[in-house]
C-alpha positions as CSV (number, residue, x, y, z in Angstrom):
1,X,-0.1,0.1,0.0
2,X,1.3,3.2,-1.1
3,X,0.7,6.0,1.7
4,X,1.3,9.7,2.1
5,X,0.3,12.5,4.4
6,X,-0.7,15.5,2.7
7,X,-3.3,17.1,4.6
8,X,-3.9,20.3,2.7
9,X,-3.8,18.6,-0.9
10,X,-7.0,18.1,-3.1
11,X,-5.5,15.7,-5.3
12,X,-2.5,13.3,-4.8
13,X,-1.2,10.6,-7.4
14,X,1.4,8.0,-7.3
15,X,3.2,7.2,-10.4
16,X,4.8,3.8,-11.1
17,X,5.2,1.2,-13.8
18,X,5.0,4.8,-16.4
19,X,1.5,5.3,-14.9
20,X,0.0,7.9,-12.6
21,X,-2.9,6.6,-10.4
22,X,-5.1,8.7,-8.1
23,X,-4.8,8.1,-4.5
24,X,-7.6,8.0,-2.1
25,X,-7.9,10.3,0.9
26,X,-8.5,9.3,4.4
27,X,-8.7,10.3,7.9
28,X,-5.9,12.6,9.3
29,X,-5.0,14.0,5.7
30,X,-3.6,10.6,4.7
31,X,-3.7,9.4,1.2
32,X,-3.3,5.6,-0.2
33,X,-3.3,3.4,-3.2
34,X,-2.8,-0.1,-3.9
35,X,0.6,-1.7,-4.7
36,X,3.8,-1.4,-3.0
37,X,5.7,-4.2,-4.4
38,X,9.6,-4.6,-3.4
39,X,11.9,-2.9,-5.9
40,X,9.3,-0.9,-7.8
41,X,10.1,2.8,-8.3
42,X,7.7,5.4,-7.6
43,X,6.9,9.3,-7.2
44,X,4.1,11.2,-6.0
45,X,2.3,14.4,-7.4
46,X,0.6,16.9,-5.2
47,X,-2.2,19.0,-6.9
48,X,-0.5,18.1,-10.2
49,X,2.9,19.1,-9.1
50,X,5.8,16.9,-9.1
51,X,7.1,14.3,-9.3
52,X,8.3,14.4,-5.7
53,X,10.2,11.4,-3.7
54,X,8.5,10.0,-0.8
55,X,8.7,11.7,2.5
56,X,9.3,8.6,4.0
57,X,11.1,6.9,1.1
58,X,13.3,3.9,2.6
59,X,15.3,4.0,-0.9
60,X,16.7,6.8,-3.4
61,X,18.6,5.0,-5.9
62,X,19.0,7.9,-8.2
63,X,19.6,10.7,-5.4
64,X,17.8,13.2,-3.6
65,X,15.5,14.4,-6.9
66,X,14.7,11.0,-8.0
67,X,12.1,8.6,-7.7
68,X,11.8,6.4,-4.5
69,X,11.9,2.6,-4.6
70,X,9.8,0.1,-2.5
71,X,12.1,-1.3,0.0
72,X,11.0,-4.3,2.2
73,X,13.1,-4.5,5.4
74,X,11.7,-8.1,6.0
75,X,13.9,-9.4,2.9
76,X,17.5,-8.7,4.8
77,X,18.6,-11.7,6.7
78,X,20.7,-10.9,10.0
79,X,23.0,-13.0,11.6
80,X,23.1,-10.8,14.9
81,X,20.7,-13.1,17.0
82,X,22.9,-13.3,19.8
83,X,23.5,-9.6,20.2
84,X,22.1,-8.4,23.6
85,X,22.9,-4.5,23.0
86,X,25.5,-2.7,24.8
87,X,25.1,-0.2,27.5
88,X,26.6,3.2,27.4
89,X,27.9,3.1,30.9
90,X,31.7,2.3,30.7
91,X,32.0,2.6,27.4
92,X,34.6,4.3,24.8
93,X,32.8,6.0,21.4
94,X,34.4,6.4,18.0
95,X,33.1,8.6,15.7
96,X,33.7,8.3,12.0
97,X,32.4,9.6,8.8
98,X,32.0,6.9,6.2
99,X,33.0,8.7,3.0
100,X,36.5,9.4,4.4
101,X,37.3,7.1,7.1
102,X,38.8,4.4,4.3
103,X,39.8,5.0,0.8
104,X,36.8,3.1,-0.5
105,X,34.6,5.8,1.5
106,X,31.7,2.9,1.9
107,X,30.1,0.8,4.6
108,X,32.0,-2.1,3.1
109,X,35.3,0.0,3.6
110,X,34.1,0.3,7.1
111,X,33.7,-3.2,7.7
112,X,37.2,-3.8,6.6
113,X,38.5,-1.9,9.6
114,X,36.6,-3.3,12.4
115,X,39.5,-5.5,13.6
116,X,41.5,-2.2,14.0
117,X,38.8,-0.9,16.1
118,X,38.5,-4.0,18.3
119,X,42.2,-4.0,18.9
120,X,41.8,-0.3,20.0
121,X,39.3,-1.2,22.6
122,X,36.3,1.0,21.7
123,X,32.8,-0.1,22.4
124,X,30.7,1.8,20.2
125,X,31.1,3.4,16.6
126,X,29.0,6.5,16.1
127,X,28.5,6.9,12.4
128,X,28.0,10.6,11.1
129,X,24.5,10.9,9.2
130,X,23.7,8.9,6.3
131,X,20.7,10.3,4.7
132,X,20.7,11.0,1.2
133,X,22.5,14.2,0.3
134,X,22.8,16.3,-2.6
135,X,26.0,14.9,-5.0
136,X,28.3,12.2,-3.8
137,X,30.2,14.1,-0.9
138,X,29.0,15.7,2.4
139,X,29.3,15.7,6.0
140,X,25.6,14.4,6.0
141,X,23.8,17.6,7.8
142,X,22.5,18.5,4.5
143,X,20.3,15.5,4.3
144,X,17.0,14.7,3.2
145,X,14.7,12.0,2.5
146,X,15.2,10.9,6.3
147,X,14.2,7.5,6.0
148,X,16.6,6.4,3.5
149,X,20.4,5.6,3.4
150,X,22.8,7.1,1.0
151,X,23.6,4.8,-2.0
152,X,27.1,6.3,-2.4
153,X,27.8,4.5,1.0
154,X,26.1,1.3,0.0
155,X,22.3,2.0,0.4
156,X,20.1,0.4,3.3
157,X,21.5,-3.3,2.6
158,X,25.2,-2.1,2.9
159,X,24.2,-0.1,6.4
160,X,22.6,-3.4,7.8
161,X,25.8,-5.6,6.5
162,X,28.0,-3.1,8.4
163,X,25.5,-3.2,11.7
164,X,25.5,-6.8,11.6
165,X,29.3,-7.1,11.4
166,X,29.7,-4.7,14.2
167,X,27.4,-6.7,16.8
168,X,29.3,-10.0,15.6
169,X,32.5,-8.5,16.8
170,X,30.8,-6.8,19.8
171,X,30.8,-3.3,18.7
172,X,27.6,-1.2,19.1
173,X,26.7,1.4,16.5
174,X,25.4,4.8,17.2
175,X,23.8,6.6,14.3
176,X,24.1,10.6,14.0
177,X,20.4,11.8,12.8
178,X,19.2,15.4,12.1
179,X,16.0,16.8,13.2
180,X,16.4,20.2,13.5
181,X,16.4,21.3,9.9
182,X,16.8,19.6,6.3
183,X,19.2,20.4,3.6
184,X,18.3,22.9,1.0
185,X,18.3,20.8,-1.9
186,X,15.9,18.1,-2.7
187,X,13.8,18.9,0.5
188,X,10.3,18.5,-0.9
189,X,8.4,18.1,2.5
190,X,6.9,21.7,2.5
191,X,4.9,20.5,-0.8
192,X,3.2,17.8,1.2
193,X,2.1,19.6,4.4
194,X,3.3,22.0,7.3
195,X,6.6,20.2,8.0
196,X,8.4,23.8,8.6
197,X,7.7,27.0,10.5
198,X,8.1,30.0,8.3
199,X,11.2,31.3,10.1
200,X,14.8,30.2,10.3
201,X,15.3,27.8,13.2
202,X,18.8,27.9,12.9
203,X,21.6,29.0,10.6
204,X,21.1,25.9,8.7
205,X,17.7,25.9,7.7
206,X,13.9,26.8,8.5
207,X,12.7,25.4,11.8
208,X,10.8,22.2,11.8
209,X,7.1,22.3,13.0
210,X,7.2,20.8,16.5
211,X,4.3,22.9,17.9
212,X,2.2,24.5,15.1
213,X,-0.9,23.7,13.5
214,X,-0.4,20.2,11.8
215,X,2.4,19.3,14.2
216,X,1.5,16.1,15.8
217,X,2.2,14.3,12.2
218,X,5.2,16.3,11.9
219,X,6.2,14.9,15.3
220,X,5.4,11.4,14.2
221,X,7.3,11.8,11.3
222,X,10.6,12.1,13.0
223,X,9.6,9.8,16.1
224,X,9.2,6.9,13.7
225,X,12.2,7.8,11.8
226,X,14.1,7.3,15.2
227,X,12.4,3.9,15.8
228,X,13.0,2.5,12.4
229,X,16.9,2.8,12.6
230,X,16.4,1.1,16.0
231,X,14.2,-1.5,14.9
232,X,14.8,-2.3,11.3
233,X,18.4,-1.3,11.3
234,X,19.3,-2.6,14.5
235,X,21.0,0.4,15.5
236,X,22.1,0.6,19.2
237,X,21.9,4.4,19.6
238,X,21.0,7.5,18.2
239,X,23.3,11.0,18.4
240,X,20.5,13.7,17.7
241,X,21.9,16.8,16.2
242,X,22.0,20.3,17.7
243,X,18.9,19.8,19.7
244,X,19.1,23.4,21.1
245,X,17.8,24.4,17.4
246,X,14.5,22.4,18.2
247,X,11.7,24.9,18.6
248,X,8.9,23.3,20.6
249,X,7.0,25.1,23.1
250,X,4.6,22.2,23.7
251,X,4.1,21.0,27.4
252,X,5.6,17.6,26.3
253,X,8.9,18.4,24.5
254,X,9.7,16.5,21.4
255,X,12.5,15.0,22.9
256,X,10.7,13.9,26.2
257,X,8.1,12.2,23.7
258,X,10.9,10.2,21.8
259,X,12.5,9.3,24.9
260,X,9.3,7.5,25.9
261,X,8.9,5.9,22.7
262,X,12.1,4.7,22.5
263,X,12.0,3.4,26.1
264,X,9.1,1.3,25.0
265,X,11.0,-0.2,22.0
266,X,13.8,-1.0,24.0
267,X,11.6,-2.9,26.3
268,X,10.0,-4.8,23.5
269,X,13.4,-5.4,21.9
270,X,15.1,-6.5,25.2
271,X,18.2,-4.3,24.4
272,X,19.4,-0.9,25.6
273,X,18.9,1.7,23.1
274,X,20.7,4.8,24.0
275,X,19.7,8.5,22.8
276,X,22.6,11.2,23.0
277,X,21.9,14.7,22.5
278,X,24.1,17.6,21.1
279,X,23.2,20.3,23.1
280,X,25.3,23.6,23.9
281,X,22.5,24.7,26.7
282,X,24.7,23.2,29.6
283,X,21.1,22.3,31.1
284,X,21.3,19.0,33.1
285,X,17.3,18.6,32.7
286,X,18.6,17.2,29.1
287,X,19.6,14.1,31.1
288,X,17.3,14.0,34.0
289,X,14.8,11.3,33.8
290,X,11.3,12.3,32.5
291,X,9.7,11.3,35.9
292,X,12.1,14.1,37.6
293,X,10.9,16.7,35.0
294,X,13.6,16.0,32.7
295,X,13.9,15.3,29.0
296,X,15.1,11.7,29.3
297,X,18.1,11.7,27.4
298,X,20.9,9.2,28.2
299,X,23.7,11.3,27.8
300,X,24.6,14.9,26.0
301,X,27.7,16.1,24.4
302,X,29.8,18.3,26.5
303,X,31.7,20.9,24.9
304,X,33.0,22.6,28.2
305,X,35.4,19.6,28.8
306,X,36.5,19.6,25.2
307,X,37.2,23.3,25.6
308,X,39.3,23.2,28.6
309,X,41.3,20.3,27.3
310,X,42.0,22.0,23.9
311,X,42.9,25.1,25.6
312,X,45.3,23.4,28.1
313,X,47.2,21.6,25.4
314,X,47.1,24.3,22.8
315,X,47.2,27.5,24.6
316,X,44.3,29.0,22.3
317,X,41.9,31.4,24.0
318,X,40.3,32.6,21.2
319,X,36.5,32.9,20.5
320,X,34.6,30.3,22.7
321,X,38.0,29.1,24.2
322,X,38.5,32.4,26.1
323,X,37.1,31.4,29.4
324,X,39.0,28.0,29.4
325,X,42.7,29.1,29.4
326,X,43.5,28.1,32.7
327,X,44.0,24.8,34.9
328,X,41.5,26.1,37.1
329,X,39.0,25.5,34.1
330,X,40.0,22.3,33.5
331,X,39.9,21.3,37.4
332,X,36.4,22.6,37.2
333,X,35.1,20.6,34.2
334,X,36.7,17.3,35.6
335,X,35.1,17.5,39.1
336,X,31.8,19.3,38.0
337,X,31.1,18.4,34.5
338,X,30.1,22.0,33.2
339,X,32.4,25.1,33.4
340,X,29.7,27.3,32.8
341,X,27.2,26.4,35.6
342,X,25.6,29.8,35.6
343,X,28.8,31.6,35.1
344,X,29.2,34.4,33.1
345,X,30.4,33.4,29.3
346,X,32.3,36.0,28.0
347,X,31.8,34.8,24.5
348,X,28.0,34.7,24.7
349,X,28.0,37.9,26.5
350,X,25.7,36.4,29.3
351,X,25.5,34.0,32.0
352,X,25.3,30.4,30.7
353,X,24.3,27.0,32.0
354,X,23.2,25.3,35.0
355,X,24.8,23.2,38.0
356,X,25.0,19.4,37.0
357,X,25.4,18.5,40.6
358,X,24.1,14.7,40.9
359,X,24.6,13.9,37.4
360,X,26.9,11.0,36.8
361,X,29.7,11.7,34.6
362,X,28.9,9.0,32.1
363,X,26.0,11.1,31.1
364,X,28.7,13.5,29.5
365,X,30.3,12.5,25.9
366,X,33.4,14.3,26.0
367,X,36.0,14.6,23.4
368,X,39.5,16.1,22.8
369,X,38.5,16.1,19.0
370,X,35.3,15.5,16.9
371,X,34.0,16.6,13.4
372,X,33.0,19.8,14.7
373,X,36.0,21.2,16.4
374,X,38.4,19.9,13.7
375,X,36.2,20.5,10.7
376,X,35.1,24.0,11.9
377,X,38.6,25.3,11.6
378,X,39.2,26.9,8.4
379,X,42.2,24.6,8.0
380,X,40.5,21.4,9.3
381,X,43.6,21.0,11.4
382,X,43.8,18.4,14.0
383,X,45.7,18.5,17.0
384,X,49.6,17.6,17.1
385,X,50.5,13.9,18.3
386,X,52.4,15.4,21.2
387,X,49.2,17.5,22.4
388,X,47.1,13.9,22.1
389,X,49.5,11.9,24.4
390,X,48.3,14.4,26.9
391,X,45.0,15.2,26.1
392,X,44.1,11.6,25.3
393,X,45.6,10.6,28.9
394,X,43.2,12.8,30.9
395,X,40.3,12.3,28.8
396,X,40.7,8.4,29.0
397,X,41.2,8.5,32.8
398,X,38.2,10.8,33.3
399,X,34.6,10.1,34.9
400,X,33.0,10.9,31.5
401,X,32.1,8.8,28.3
402,X,35.3,9.1,26.1
403,X,34.7,9.5,22.4
404,X,37.3,9.8,19.6
405,X,37.3,10.9,16.4
406,X,38.6,8.7,13.6
407,X,42.3,8.5,13.3
408,X,43.3,10.4,16.1
409,X,44.5,7.1,18.0
410,X,47.4,7.3,15.8
411,X,47.9,11.1,15.4
412,X,46.3,11.3,11.7
413,X,47.9,14.2,9.8
414,X,45.3,14.3,7.4
415,X,42.8,17.4,7.7
416,X,39.1,16.9,8.1
417,X,37.7,20.0,6.0
418,X,34.0,20.8,5.5
419,X,33.0,19.6,2.0
420,X,29.8,19.5,-0.2
421,X,28.8,18.8,-3.4
422,X,26.0,20.9,-4.4
423,X,24.5,20.8,-8.0
424,X,22.4,23.7,-7.8
425,X,24.6,26.6,-9.0
426,X,23.5,29.2,-6.2
427,X,24.4,26.8,-3.5
428,X,27.6,25.4,-5.0
429,X,29.0,28.8,-5.5
430,X,28.1,30.7,-2.3
431,X,29.0,27.7,0.1
432,X,32.3,28.9,0.7
433,X,31.1,32.4,1.8
434,X,28.2,31.0,4.0
435,X,30.9,28.9,6.1
436,X,33.1,32.3,6.3
437,X,29.9,34.4,7.8
438,X,28.8,31.4,10.2
439,X,32.2,31.7,11.8
440,X,32.5,35.6,11.9
441,X,33.5,36.4,15.5
442,X,35.3,32.8,16.1
443,X,38.9,34.5,16.0
444,X,40.2,32.8,12.6
445,X,41.7,34.2,9.6
446,X,39.1,32.5,7.5
447,X,41.4,31.0,4.4
448,X,39.4,27.7,3.8
449,X,39.7,25.5,0.7
450,X,36.7,25.9,-1.3
451,X,33.9,23.1,0.2
452,X,32.7,22.2,-3.4
453,X,36.1,21.1,-4.7
454,X,36.5,17.4,-4.9
455,X,40.2,17.9,-3.8
456,X,39.1,19.4,-0.2
457,X,36.9,16.1,0.1
458,X,39.8,13.8,-1.1
459,X,42.2,15.4,1.1
460,X,39.9,14.6,4.1
461,X,40.4,10.9,3.7
462,X,42.3,9.3,6.3
463,X,45.6,7.8,5.1
464,X,45.9,4.4,6.6
465,X,49.5,4.0,5.3
466,X,50.5,6.4,8.2
467,X,50.2,3.3,10.6
468,X,53.3,1.7,9.0
469,X,55.4,4.6,10.9
470,X,57.0,4.8,14.3
471,X,55.3,7.8,15.7
472,X,51.7,6.7,14.6
473,X,52.2,3.3,15.8
474,X,53.6,4.7,19.4
475,X,50.4,6.9,19.8
476,X,48.2,3.9,18.9
477,X,49.6,2.1,21.6
478,X,49.2,4.7,24.0
479,X,45.5,4.8,23.2
480,X,45.3,0.8,23.4
481,X,46.9,0.8,26.9
482,X,44.6,3.9,28.2
483,X,41.5,2.1,27.1
484,X,42.7,-1.2,28.2
485,X,43.4,0.4,31.8
486,X,40.2,2.2,31.7
487,X,38.5,-1.2,31.4
488,X,40.6,-3.1,34.0
489,X,40.4,-0.4,36.7
490,X,36.7,0.2,38.0
491,X,38.1,3.7,39.8
492,X,38.9,5.1,36.1
493,X,35.1,4.2,34.9
494,X,33.6,5.5,38.3
495,X,31.1,8.3,36.9
496,X,30.7,9.8,40.4
497,X,32.1,13.3,40.0
498,X,32.0,14.5,43.7
499,X,34.9,11.6,44.1
500,X,37.0,13.2,41.6
501,X,39.6,15.0,43.4
502,X,42.0,17.8,41.5
503,X,44.8,19.7,42.4
504,X,47.1,21.8,40.0
505,X,49.5,24.5,40.1
506,X,48.9,27.3,37.7
507,X,52.3,28.9,37.8
508,X,54.2,25.5,37.2
509,X,51.6,24.1,35.0
510,X,50.9,20.7,36.3
511,X,47.6,19.0,37.5
512,X,47.1,15.9,39.7
513,X,43.4,14.1,39.5
514,X,42.8,11.4,42.1
515,X,40.5,8.6,40.7
516,X,40.2,6.3,43.6
517,X,43.2,4.2,44.2
518,X,44.7,5.7,40.8
519,X,46.5,9.2,40.5
520,X,46.9,10.9,37.1
521,X,49.8,13.3,36.9
522,X,49.7,15.8,34.0
523,X,52.5,18.1,33.2
524,X,51.3,20.7,30.3
525,X,54.4,22.9,30.8
526,X,57.4,23.4,28.6
527,X,59.7,22.4,31.5
528,X,60.0,19.2,33.6
529,X,58.9,19.3,37.2
530,X,58.7,16.9,40.2
531,X,55.2,16.0,41.6
532,X,54.9,15.1,45.2
533,X,53.3,11.6,45.7
534,X,51.5,10.6,49.2
535,X,53.2,8.0,51.0
536,X,52.7,4.5,50.2
537,X,52.5,5.2,46.3
538,X,52.9,1.8,44.4
539,X,54.1,2.0,40.9
540,X,53.4,3.9,37.6
541,X,51.0,1.9,35.5
542,X,51.2,4.1,32.4
543,X,53.5,7.0,31.4
544,X,53.6,8.7,28.1
545,X,57.5,9.2,28.4
546,X,60.2,6.9,28.9
547,X,61.7,9.5,31.2
548,X,59.0,9.5,33.7
549,X,60.5,8.0,36.9
550,X,60.1,7.9,40.6
551,X,62.6,10.3,42.3
552,X,62.2,9.5,46.2
553,X,58.7,10.7,47.1
554,X,58.0,12.6,43.7
555,X,57.7,11.5,40.2
556,X,59.6,13.2,37.6
557,X,57.7,14.5,34.8
558,X,58.9,15.6,31.7
559,X,57.4,18.6,29.6
560,X,54.2,17.8,28.1
561,X,53.8,14.5,29.8
562,X,51.3,12.2,31.6
563,X,51.6,9.3,34.1
564,X,49.0,7.3,36.0
565,X,50.3,5.9,39.4
566,X,48.6,3.4,41.6
567,X,48.6,4.7,45.3
């Protein structure tokens, strides 16, 4: 059965087999027609205009402007019957972009690197958005046809094969989804119904109609999309992009409604399902239970931890780093989660955030690099390897849920640029200027490569040949050892922030973090320092520099180094 919601239409037709067929109106603005055979191409006409893809198309073999194709989820044979899911607590996440993770740029290419990820010790991969986009290369946040999977990556079956393989080697899969806007090209939802408000919800596009007339069905459109990934693709969790850009004035917020629906599905499937919100609000109500007046997300990205770590290892204090250029800021995020918990934010010019007291650390997904923090720099530049030794040491011994970005585990030298492939001239020609305007005031001399040039995309691909070199292999070993240490010592995964004790010396640039029976010593300075240990300290478990050694009751820390000591 072909079905589509078009509440304001007077005529809706479906075209398949070279013939247009009238659809019958039903209740609630829904239209239907007999048919719907697997593999058949079809498109809709609304009031004589079209053809348009199905808003809930499961497959778009010809791109965002082409017809849809009927796809039956039941025809795929799964092999992950023994998979029982994975809890976020105690886990390490690995974020990747399918198109640049391997030379092939496909789901099958990712599949070929699963042994690397298993050996690294991560628990989840987090895949950047996979919805169809204009052209062949994109970060994924210009996606439309949200129920479909980018054919360039391998289409719906390709994604299922990857998820199935991940589960069979013990990896969970988190999918990045975008519900705050749709891409500017191939977005035909407005032809069918009131999917959008008539104002900009964010820099990226019109606000999705979550609270206006007709919004009941709009909310169902996005909620059922989320359930599709979790149910039909066996995805283990969703990362919800920029939820602060969701405009919803209803008494029951969209995220709260989504949380309840996902909880019900999790119960019926008998496996944990995780919702991770990307939010810059610093509002702990995001992860508070619905019963306590919260929105029920399982975790939220925490930019404050990134900013404090980044500033500590780079010395950068421009733009949104301006409040984070001290070890006192780093100490605060390690013990309180948020730095801006009601304090004045210089970058915003106002007070920001709310105290996260009582929130367990695992509910904060934290990183030293991610797609935004690299790709939103004009040169797409990553942290230097020597900075990663120190930053990763603190991240992976912190009370939070650590997230790595593809390639950082060996200090990849390849940039991660912003790239697109718009086929509409007015979008292609203005993309670079739009990016410059978006980041005015961020302290950059904006000299970025043109997003639409294929070379910008190709240069962003990881170079796996780097793993044949001593430096990258040494850093990879450090990441493996840190993750293994985290998993073998429960104190390092303890999420209780009130049990994290930090002291620091701002002048000598060192910081000491106590995690139960373990002590993390970090020297951010350019000169060696001896750090006093408590009596009874037993041994150094892990050190970033061979020169780190005990000296009486002290530990000698070379410049920019880190050690984990058992006390």
